[in-house]
C-alpha positions, 0 to 999 in steps of 0.5 A: 523478527526485527522491524525495519520500517514501522510504518509502511504500505504495499500497493497492488496496481491495476489498470483502473484501481490501486489497492493499498494496505497500510501497516502501522503499530497499534497501542497494544504492541501489535500491528494495525492493518488497513486496506483501501481501494482507489481509482487511477484517476488523478483525484483519487491518486492524490487522495491515496497520497493524502491517505498514506501521509495521514498514516505517516507512511515512510515506505511504499512497496509495489509489485507487478504480479501480472508480469511474473505470471506473463513470463511463466506462460 
């Protein structure tokens, strides 16, 4: 599989928290995955931004899974 973005993150957004997963290349030709949870308060969202920047994250993707489930019922 071809790598399109080598430093990216996925966000799972909830009412009171955001779970973030950053995937970056590691030195042994593999991948490093790190997961952290942040609250949705402004200070923690700024910490999330700093954390993503510290990993040189270039792209972020997120989804609203509850909307998909809500349309099924």
